[in-house]
C-alpha positions as CSV (number, residue, x, y, z in Angstrom):
1,M,-263.9,61.9,3.6
2,S,-266.4,60.0,6.0
3,E,-265.2,59.3,9.7
4,E,-266.3,55.8,9.2
5,A,-263.9,55.2,6.2
6,R,-261.1,57.1,8.0
7,G,-261.8,54.7,11.0
8,I,-261.4,51.8,9.1
9,A,-258.2,53.0,7.6
10,R,-257.0,53.4,11.2
11,E,-257.6,49.6,11.8
12,A,-256.1,48.5,8.7
13,L,-252.9,50.5,9.4
14,V,-252.7,48.8,12.7
15,D,-253.3,45.5,11.0
16,Y,-250.7,46.2,8.6
17,V,-248.0,47.5,11.1
18,G,-248.5,44.5,13.1
19,C,-247.9,42.2,10.2
20,A,-245.1,44.0,9.0
21,I,-243.1,44.0,12.3
22,A,-243.4,40.3,12.3
23,G,-242.5,39.7,8.8
24,S,-239.7,42.0,9.0
25,Q,-237.9,39.0,10.4
26,H,-238.3,36.8,7.7
27,P,-235.1,35.6,6.0
28,S,-236.2,37.3,2.7
29,I,-235.8,40.6,4.2
30,A,-232.0,40.1,4.7
31,Q,-231.7,39.2,1.2
32,L,-233.5,42.2,-0.1
33,Y,-231.0,44.3,2.0
34,Q,-228.1,42.4,0.5
35,V,-229.3,43.1,-3.2
36,L,-230.7,46.5,-2.6
37,A,-227.9,48.0,-0.4
38,P,-230.0,51.0,0.4
39,A,-228.4,54.4,1.0
40,P,-229.4,56.1,4.1
41,G,-232.4,58.2,3.8
42,P,-235.7,59.6,5.5
43,A,-238.0,56.5,5.3
44,A,-238.3,54.0,8.1
45,V,-237.8,50.3,7.3
46,I,-240.1,48.7,9.8
47,G,-238.3,46.4,12.2
48,H,-234.8,47.9,11.3
49,R,-232.7,50.6,12.8
50,G,-231.9,53.5,10.4
51,G,-233.9,55.2,7.6
52,V,-233.4,54.4,3.9
53,D,-234.4,56.2,0.8
54,A,-238.3,56.3,0.1
55,L,-238.4,53.8,-2.9
56,T,-236.3,51.4,-1.2
57,A,-238.5,51.7,2.3
58,A,-241.7,51.0,0.2
59,L,-240.5,48.1,-1.3
60,I,-239.0,46.3,1.7
61,N,-241.9,47.4,3.7
62,G,-244.5,46.1,1.1
63,H,-242.6,42.9,1.2
64,S,-242.7,42.7,5.1
65,G,-246.4,43.5,5.3
66,H,-247.2,40.4,3.1
67,A,-244.3,38.0,3.9
68,L,-246.5,36.0,6.4
69,D,-249.7,36.2,4.3
70,Y,-251.5,37.5,7.4
71,D,-252.4,40.9,6.3
72,D,-256.0,42.1,5.2
73,V,-257.6,41.0,2.2
74,H,-260.6,42.7,0.0
75,A,-263.4,40.8,-1.9
76,S,-263.6,43.3,-4.9
77,V,-259.9,43.2,-5.3
78,R,-259.5,39.5,-4.7
79,G,-256.2,40.4,-3.1
80,H,-254.4,42.5,-0.4
81,T,-254.6,46.3,-0.3
82,S,-253.1,47.7,2.9
83,T,-249.5,46.1,2.5
84,V,-249.2,47.9,-0.8
85,I,-250.9,51.4,-0.1
86,F,-249.4,51.8,3.4
87,P,-245.7,51.2,2.5
88,S,-246.2,53.6,-0.4
89,L,-247.9,56.4,1.7
90,L,-245.4,56.3,4.6
91,A,-242.4,56.4,2.5
92,C,-243.9,59.1,0.4
93,A,-244.9,61.2,3.8
94,A,-241.6,60.7,4.8
95,R,-239.9,62.1,1.9
96,L,-242.3,64.9,2.0
97,S,-241.3,65.8,5.5
98,V,-237.7,66.1,4.4
99,E,-238.8,68.7,1.8
100,G,-240.5,70.6,4.3
101,R,-244.2,69.6,3.2
102,R,-245.3,67.9,6.2
103,P,-248.7,66.0,5.6
104,S,-251.2,65.5,8.2
105,A,-252.2,61.9,9.6
106,R,-255.4,62.7,8.6
107,L,-254.4,63.2,5.0
108,L,-252.5,60.1,4.8
109,L,-255.5,58.2,6.1
110,D,-257.8,59.8,3.6
111,A,-255.2,58.9,0.9
112,S,-255.4,55.3,2.0
113,V,-259.0,55.2,1.3
114,V,-258.6,56.4,-2.0
115,G,-256.1,53.7,-2.8
116,V,-258.5,51.0,-1.8
117,E,-261.0,52.6,-3.6
118,I,-259.3,52.2,-7.2
119,M,-258.1,48.9,-6.4
120,G,-261.6,47.8,-5.4
121,R,-263.3,49.6,-8.3
122,L,-260.5,48.0,-11.1
123,G,-261.0,44.7,-9.4
124,L,-265.1,44.8,-9.9
125,A,-264.0,45.9,-13.4
126,L,-261.6,43.0,-14.2
127,G,-264.1,40.6,-12.4
128,P,-263.2,37.0,-11.4
129,D,-261.4,35.8,-14.8
130,H,-258.4,38.3,-13.9
131,Y,-257.5,36.2,-11.1
132,E,-258.4,32.6,-12.7
133,Q,-256.2,33.5,-15.8
134,G,-253.2,33.5,-13.2
135,F,-252.7,37.3,-12.4
136,H,-252.1,38.3,-8.8
137,A,-254.5,41.1,-8.2
138,T,-252.1,42.5,-5.3
139,A,-249.8,43.4,-7.8
140,T,-251.7,44.1,-10.8
141,L,-254.2,46.4,-9.3
142,G,-251.5,47.5,-6.2
143,A,-249.1,49.9,-8.2
144,I,-252.1,51.7,-9.5
145,G,-253.9,52.1,-6.3
146,A,-250.5,53.2,-4.7
147,A,-250.0,55.7,-7.4
148,A,-253.3,57.3,-6.7
149,A,-253.0,57.1,-3.0
150,C,-249.6,59.1,-3.5
151,A,-251.1,61.6,-5.8
152,R,-253.6,62.3,-2.8
153,L,-251.2,62.6,-0.4
154,M,-248.8,65.0,-2.6
155,G,-251.9,67.1,-3.8
156,L,-251.0,66.4,-7.5
157,G,-253.5,68.2,-9.9
158,E,-255.8,66.1,-12.3
159,E,-253.4,65.9,-15.1
160,E,-250.3,65.1,-12.9
161,A,-252.5,62.1,-11.1
162,A,-253.5,60.6,-14.6
163,I,-249.9,60.5,-15.6
164,A,-249.1,58.8,-12.2
165,I,-251.7,56.3,-12.7
166,G,-250.7,55.7,-16.1
167,L,-247.2,55.1,-15.2
168,A,-248.2,52.7,-12.6
169,A,-250.6,50.8,-15.0
170,T,-247.7,50.2,-17.4
171,Q,-245.8,48.4,-14.7
172,S,-248.6,46.3,-13.6
173,S,-247.6,42.8,-13.3
174,G,-247.7,39.7,-11.0
175,L,-248.3,36.1,-11.7
176,R,-250.0,33.6,-9.2
177,A,-247.2,31.2,-10.3
178,Q,-245.3,32.7,-7.4
179,F,-247.7,31.9,-4.6
180,G,-245.9,29.9,-2.0
181,S,-242.5,31.4,-2.6
182,D,-240.8,34.7,-1.6
183,G,-241.8,36.0,-5.2
184,K,-245.5,36.3,-3.7
185,P,-244.8,39.2,-1.0
186,L,-242.4,40.9,-3.4
187,H,-245.3,41.6,-5.6
188,A,-246.4,43.7,-2.8
189,G,-243.1,45.6,-2.3
190,L,-242.9,46.1,-6.2
191,A,-246.3,47.6,-6.4
192,A,-245.9,49.9,-3.5
193,R,-242.5,51.1,-4.9
194,N,-243.7,51.6,-8.5
195,G,-246.8,53.2,-7.3
196,L,-244.7,55.8,-5.5
197,L,-242.2,56.0,-8.1
198,S,-245.0,57.0,-10.7
199,A,-246.6,59.7,-8.6
200,L,-243.0,60.9,-7.8
201,L,-241.8,61.3,-11.8
202,A,-245.5,62.7,-12.3
203,R,-244.9,65.5,-9.8
204,T,-241.5,66.7,-11.7
205,G,-243.3,67.0,-14.9
206,F,-242.1,63.6,-16.1
207,Q,-244.7,62.9,-19.3
208,G,-246.8,59.8,-19.7
209,A,-250.1,58.6,-21.3
210,K,-253.1,60.3,-19.9
211,D,-255.4,57.4,-20.8
212,A,-253.3,54.6,-20.1
213,L,-255.9,53.5,-17.6
214,D,-259.0,53.8,-19.8
215,G,-257.6,54.4,-23.4
216,P,-258.2,52.4,-26.4
217,N,-254.8,50.6,-25.5
218,G,-255.0,51.2,-22.1
219,Y,-255.1,48.7,-18.9
220,L,-258.8,48.2,-18.9
221,S,-259.0,47.5,-22.5
222,V,-255.9,45.2,-22.6
223,F,-257.1,43.2,-19.2
224,K,-260.7,42.9,-21.1
225,A,-262.5,44.6,-18.2
226,G,-266.1,45.1,-17.8
227,I,-268.2,47.9,-17.0
228,V,-269.0,47.0,-13.4
229,G,-267.6,49.1,-10.6
230,R,-266.9,52.0,-13.2
231,E,-269.9,54.2,-11.6
232,G,-270.6,55.0,-7.9
233,W,-267.3,55.9,-6.7
234,G,-267.4,56.6,-2.8
235,R,-270.9,55.8,-2.6
236,P,-270.3,53.8,-0.4
237,W,-266.3,53.7,-0.3
238,Q,-265.0,50.1,-1.0
239,I,-263.2,50.3,2.4
240,I,-266.8,50.4,4.0
241,S,-268.6,47.9,1.5
242,P,-267.4,45.1,1.0
243,G,-264.9,46.2,3.2
244,L,-261.6,44.9,4.5
245,L,-261.3,41.3,6.1
246,F,-258.7,41.1,8.9
247,K,-257.3,37.6,8.6
248,A,-257.8,35.2,11.6
249,F,-255.0,33.0,10.8
250,P,-251.4,33.4,9.2
251,S,-252.0,31.5,6.1
252,C,-253.9,31.9,2.7
253,T,-257.2,33.2,2.9
254,A,-258.5,30.1,0.9
255,S,-257.6,27.8,3.7
256,H,-259.3,29.9,6.5
257,G,-262.6,28.0,6.3
258,A,-260.8,24.7,6.3
259,A,-259.2,25.8,9.5
260,V,-262.5,26.5,11.0
261,A,-264.0,23.4,10.2
262,A,-261.1,21.2,11.1
263,L,-260.8,23.0,14.7
264,A,-264.5,22.3,15.2
265,L,-264.1,18.4,14.2
266,R,-261.2,18.1,16.5
267,R,-263.6,19.1,19.4
268,E,-266.2,16.7,18.2
269,L,-263.7,14.0,18.1
270,G,-263.3,14.1,21.6
271,S,-261.5,11.1,22.9
272,V,-261.2,9.6,19.5
273,P,-257.4,9.4,18.7
274,L,-256.1,11.0,15.4
275,A,-254.5,8.0,14.6
276,A,-258.0,6.4,14.1
277,I,-258.5,8.8,11.2
278,E,-258.5,7.0,7.9
279,T,-259.4,9.4,5.3
280,I,-260.1,13.5,5.4
281,T,-262.1,14.8,2.4
282,A,-262.0,18.6,1.9
283,T,-264.9,19.8,-0.4
284,F,-264.8,23.3,-2.2
285,P,-266.7,25.0,-4.6
286,P,-265.1,25.1,-8.1
287,G,-262.3,27.5,-8.0
288,G,-262.3,27.6,-4.2
289,D,-258.9,26.1,-3.6
290,A,-257.2,27.7,-6.7
291,A,-254.7,29.7,-4.3
292,L,-254.0,26.6,-2.4
293,V,-251.3,25.5,-4.9
294,V,-249.4,23.3,-2.5
295,R,-250.8,20.0,-1.7
296,R,-247.6,18.1,-0.1
297,P,-245.7,20.8,1.6
298,E,-242.2,20.4,3.0
299,T,-242.3,23.5,5.3
300,G,-244.5,25.5,7.2
301,S,-244.1,28.4,4.7
302,E,-245.1,26.2,1.9
303,G,-247.9,25.2,4.1
304,R,-249.7,28.6,4.0
305,F,-250.7,27.6,0.6
306,S,-251.9,24.1,1.6
307,A,-255.5,22.9,2.7
308,E,-254.0,19.5,3.7
309,Y,-251.4,21.2,6.0
310,V,-253.9,23.9,7.4
311,I,-256.3,20.8,8.1
312,A,-253.6,18.5,9.7
313,I,-252.1,21.4,11.8
314,A,-255.8,22.3,13.3
315,L,-256.6,18.6,14.1
316,L,-253.0,18.0,15.7
317,R,-252.4,21.2,17.6
318,G,-256.0,22.7,17.9
319,A,-254.7,26.3,16.7
320,L,-252.8,27.8,13.9
321,T,-249.8,29.9,15.2
322,L,-247.0,31.8,13.6
323,P,-244.3,29.2,14.2
324,D,-246.7,26.8,12.4
325,F,-246.0,28.6,9.3
326,D,-242.1,29.4,9.5
327,D,-239.3,27.7,7.4
328,R,-238.8,24.7,9.3
329,P,-239.5,21.3,8.1
330,I,-242.9,20.1,8.8
331,A,-243.2,17.6,11.8
332,D,-243.4,14.0,11.1
333,D,-247.2,13.8,12.6
334,A,-248.4,16.7,10.3
335,R,-246.8,15.0,7.2
336,A,-248.5,11.7,8.0
337,L,-251.9,13.4,8.7
338,L,-251.9,15.7,5.8
339,A,-251.4,12.8,3.5
340,K,-254.8,11.3,4.3
341,V,-256.4,14.6,2.9
342,E,-258.4,14.4,-0.5
343,R,-259.7,17.6,-2.1
344,R,-263.1,17.6,-3.9
345,H,-265.0,19.9,-5.7
346,D,-268.8,20.2,-5.5
347,T,-269.7,20.7,-9.1
348,T,-273.3,21.7,-8.5
349,A,-272.2,24.7,-6.5
350,P,-271.7,28.0,-8.3
351,R,-268.1,28.7,-9.3
352,L,-266.2,30.8,-6.7
353,S,-266.3,35.0,-7.1
354,G,-264.7,37.6,-5.5
355,D,-267.9,37.7,-3.2
356,P,-267.1,35.9,0.1
357,S,-270.5,34.8,0.5
358,T,-269.7,32.3,-2.3
359,R,-267.1,30.5,-0.3
360,F,-267.6,27.2,1.6
361,I,-265.9,24.1,2.5
362,V,-267.0,20.8,4.1
363,V,-264.5,18.8,5.8
364,T,-265.4,15.1,6.4
365,I,-263.6,12.9,8.6
366,R,-263.8,8.8,8.7
367,T,-262.2,6.8,11.2
368,S,-261.4,3.2,11.1
369,E,-264.1,2.8,13.9
370,G,-266.9,3.6,11.3
371,I,-267.2,7.1,12.7
372,E,-268.0,9.8,10.0
373,L,-268.1,13.5,11.0
374,S,-268.4,16.2,8.8
375,K,-268.3,20.2,9.2
376,R,-269.4,23.0,6.6
377,F,-268.3,26.3,7.0
378,D,-269.6,29.3,4.8
379,G,-267.9,32.5,4.2
380,L,-264.7,33.9,5.7
381,P,-263.9,34.2,9.5
382,R,-262.4,37.4,10.8
383,A,-259.7,37.9,13.6
384,D,-261.6,38.2,16.9
385,S,-259.6,41.3,18.1
386,L,-256.7,43.3,16.4
387,D,-255.4,44.3,19.7
388,D,-254.8,40.7,20.4
389,K,-253.4,40.1,16.9
390,F,-251.0,42.9,17.2
391,A,-249.7,41.8,20.7
392,D,-249.1,38.6,19.0
393,L,-247.3,40.0,15.9
394,A,-245.3,42.4,17.9
395,R,-244.3,40.1,20.8
396,G,-240.7,40.2,21.3
397,S,-240.2,43.2,19.2
398,A,-238.8,46.7,20.5
399,Y,-241.8,48.4,19.6
400,A,-243.7,50.7,22.3
401,P,-247.0,49.2,23.4
402,D,-248.7,52.4,22.9
403,L,-248.2,52.3,19.0
404,I,-251.8,51.2,18.5
405,T,-253.2,54.4,20.5
406,L,-251.1,56.5,18.4
407,I,-252.4,55.2,15.0
408,R,-256.1,55.6,16.4
409,T,-255.7,58.8,17.6
410,M,-252.9,60.5,15.2
411,D,-254.5,63.6,13.1
412,T,-252.0,66.2,12.5
413,G,-248.7,66.7,10.9
414,D,-247.0,66.4,14.2
415,D,-248.9,63.5,15.0
416,L,-247.9,61.6,11.7
417,Q,-244.1,62.8,12.2
418,T,-244.2,61.1,15.8
419,F,-245.7,58.1,14.1
420,L,-243.1,58.0,11.3
421,D,-240.2,58.1,14.1
422,A,-241.8,55.4,16.2
423,L,-241.8,53.1,13.3
424,Q,-238.2,52.5,14.0
425,P,-237.6,50.3,16.9
426,S,-235.9,51.6,20.0
């Protein structure tokens, strides 16, 4: 494994843990606890005291990491990787530790690179049609990536790993119909748990099809995958190229260009009052707003998937913060301004693909005084500083400030155990 890939994995873990700390306070976590009623066990649930069984920890931590939709994304996947891969690996490591098989932090990081690799390669093979047909790739690819990662961490043989991947493939599911609801982060949690479950079963000798991924009736055939991405594994690693994108805003990735454009327009408006705005037009490439399924949100959490809301908040507040996307009803001024936003599609542009370079948005403002301002943003913005982002996400929590340093330096089995212990707040 290259040091570059391992170094990116460390940053991905920093980003994931921060998102999970903040996401652990989401109301849906209490509902998961109520229904699952987890028994005491060795695996930490981020943001909560007391360990639980590994499978439950994987599910809850996966859900927490994606609850705020602030976690990293991957272009080949057209979805989220870390919030599936790391919860499964951390729970797996905790279970192995109590069995007397303490894996090293280095091995865990390397296993995460493997998980991202298989998700990315499968994403390339499935192509953009998979997402546009209504599947949520975080879920449909995530369980397989998690199974592969856990198989690496456990040291499974080739046949056992193939069975684990096949068992995960047969549990692959997730619909974009859940976007804007608690069902979307649940996809990540279920994928993390199912991937870990598949690897644990394979380790016991549990039997399953060894060609459930690429056989005649396997995953790739059923989902009508192409041949793109099936060669050149690890050259370079998918975690390096196209790499992970660490989010700049706590909302759906598809809204981020709109946020940047609207923030720039706010500065250009200067002394012009927002009340003078008559119309706002948001122009996307075809398919560019497919994930933005909410046009008239009632709460901030629904607003994560609304271009209209993101544009309105950027213009009104000059920033997009975590409280803007909580479960409170949206403010009257935001409701009034977002009603002036109209979406359009530039039909002369190529349809959006997984390549971030095909993304763009043009936001145009027209005022009652005849002023017209327009701003275009291409690609996707990135978080300026993961340290600052982590500090914001962990603000008010009981986590030690040196948690980031531990992630960036841990290497041995003892280091990993120290980290697993530190995941439970003091």
